[in-house]
C-alpha positions in Angstrom: 8.9 -9.9 -23.0 7.4 -10.1 -19.1 3.5 -8.9 -19.3 3.1 -4.8 -17.2 0.3 -3.0 -16.3 -3.2 -4.3 -17.4 -1.9 -7.8 -18.3 0.7 -8.4 -14.9 -1.5 -7.0 -12.4 -5.1 -7.8 -11.9 -8.3 -5.6 -11.9 -9.4 -7.3 -8.0 -12.6 -5.4 -6.1 -11.6 -4.2 -3.6 -13.5 -1.7 -0.4 -12.2 0.9 0.8 -12.0 1.5 4.8 -15.5 4.2 4.1 -16.6 1.7 2.4 -16.5 2.9 -1.2 -15.6 -0.1 -4.3 -12.5 0.4 -6.6 -11.0 -1.9 -8.7 -6.8 -3.2 -8.4 -5.7 -1.9 -11.7 -8.4 0.4 -12.7 -8.7 2.5 -9.6 -4.9 1.6 -6.7 -2.2 1.6 -9.8 -3.4 2.6 -12.9 -1.6 6.3 -13.5 -0.4 6.7 -10.4 2.2 6.9 -8.0 1.6 4.3 -5.5 3.1 3.7 -1.7 1.4 0.3 -0.1 1.5 -2.2 2.9 0.7 -5.0 3.6 -0.7 -4.4 7.4 -3.4 -6.1 9.3 -5.8 -4.5 12.0 -5.0 -6.3 14.9 -1.7 -6.7 14.7 -0.1 -5.7 17.8 4.3 -4.8 17.3 4.9 -4.5 13.8 2.0 -2.9 11.7 1.7 -0.1 13.9 4.8 0.7 13.7 5.1 0.4 9.6 1.8 2.6 9.8 3.1 5.2 12.3 6.5 5.6 9.9 3.9 6.2 6.9 2.4 9.1 8.5 5.6 10.6 8.6 6.6 10.4 5.6 3.4 11.3 4.1 3.7 14.4 6.4 7.4 14.7 4.5 6.2 15.0 1.0 3.2 17.4 2.1 1.5 18.2 -0.9 1.9 15.4 -3.0 0.6 13.1 -1.0 -2.9 13.2 -2.5 -1.8 14.5 -5.6 1.6 13.0 -6.9 1.4 10.1 -4.8 -1.0 8.1 -3.0 -0.4 5.2 0.6 -2.5 2.4 0.1 -2.1 0.3 3.1 -3.9 -3.8 2.1 -5.1 -5.8 4.9 -3.7 -9.5 5.0 -6.9 -10.5 7.0 -10.5 -9.2 5.1 -12.2 -11.6 7.4 -11.7 -9.4 10.5 -10.7 -6.3 8.8 -14.0 -4.7 7.9 -13.8 -1.2 6.0 -15.7 -0.2 9.8 -12.4 -2.0 11.5 -10.1 -0.5 9.0 -11.9 3.5 9.2 -10.9 3.1 13.1 -7.5 1.9 12.7 -7.5 4.2 10.3 -8.5 7.4 12.6 -6.8 5.9 15.4 -3.0 6.4 13.1 -4.4 10.1 11.8 -3.5 8.8 8.0 -5.8 11.7 6.5 -6.7 12.0 2.7 -4.3 10.6 0.2 -4.8 7.3 2.0 -6.9 4.5 1.9 -7.1 0.5 3.9 -8.1 -1.8 1.4 -9.9 -5.4 1.8 -11.5 -7.5 -0.6 -11.7 -11.3 -0.8 -9.3 -12.9 0.6 -8.3 -14.8 -2.7 -8.0 -11.8 -4.6 -5.8 -10.4 -1.9 -3.4 -13.0 -2.1 -2.8 -13.0 -5.9 -2.3 -8.6 -5.7 0.4 -9.8 -2.6 1.5 -11.9 -4.8 1.9 -9.7 -7.7 4.2 -6.9 -5.7 6.6 -9.2 -5.1 5.6 -8.8 -0.8 6.5 -12.9 -0.5 8.2 -14.7 1.7 11.1 -17.3 -0.1 9.4 -20.2 2.8 6.9 -21.3 1.5 5.6 -22.3 5.2 5.3 -18.3 6.5 4.3 -16.9 3.9 0.7 -19.4 4.3 0.7 -16.7 8.0 -0.6 -13.1 8.5 1.0 -12.9 11.3 4.6 -13.5 9.6 4.0 -10.5 7.4 7.6 -8.4 5.9 6.1 -5.2 7.7 8.3 -3.9 4.0 6.6 -1.2 2.0 6.7 -1.1 -2.2 6.5 1.9 -4.0 5.8 3.0 -7.3 4.4 4.0 -10.6 3.0 0.2 -13.0 3.2 3.0 -16.5 6.8 3.7 -16.3 7.9 0.4 -15.0 9.5 1.7 -12.2 9.3 0.3 -8.1 11.3 0.5 -4.8 10.7 -1.7 -1.7 12.5 -1.3 2.3 11.5 -1.9 5.3 8.6 -0.1 6.8 10.6 0.5 10.3 13.7 2.2 8.3 13.7 6.3 9.0 10.5 8.1 7.6 13.8 10.7 5.7 15.2 8.2 4.0 11.4 5.9 2.8 10.5 9.9 1.4 13.4 10.8 -0.2 13.5 6.9 -1.8 10.0 7.3 -2.8 10.4 10.0 -5.1 14.1 9.5 -6.4 11.6 7.6 -8.0 8.6 10.1 -8.9 8.5 12.0 -11.5 9.1 16.1 -10.6 6.3 17.5 -9.3 3.3 18.4 -11.1 3.0 22.4 -11.8 -0.6 23.7 -10.4 -2.3 26.2 -13.2 
């Protein structure tokens, strides 16, 4: 049987764009429906487009963000993308509440990226952060329900894909 949950996903330490220390499994994945992208703040082409598109997706998901679904963008360049750099990036793109930008040790981020399947089949291309794919992963580890799509796909299509595998909205009360 394949590993899942805490046995598969690393519980490595990361730092949010707000300077808060978190653990990947305990604070990011466990018992949450997540949308994860990989980016770096100095990217001039793909990352800003994907981030802007995910802002549109977030708007389409409305009040479910930060309650039923959480957004995470993880830097591929942790040596330069400090929490302050990521905070400025998040602010510039208007990402708002329910979305953390994460950095940490390069080896830890690489392990997270690999466990989420954000890899290039060509190991030479995979080793180059500038050749990242722009794929977005979404899902819930406890339910073992995952999907992925290009970050530049239609925001409406991405929002529908995300909600198609999410549990029904929580009812206030």
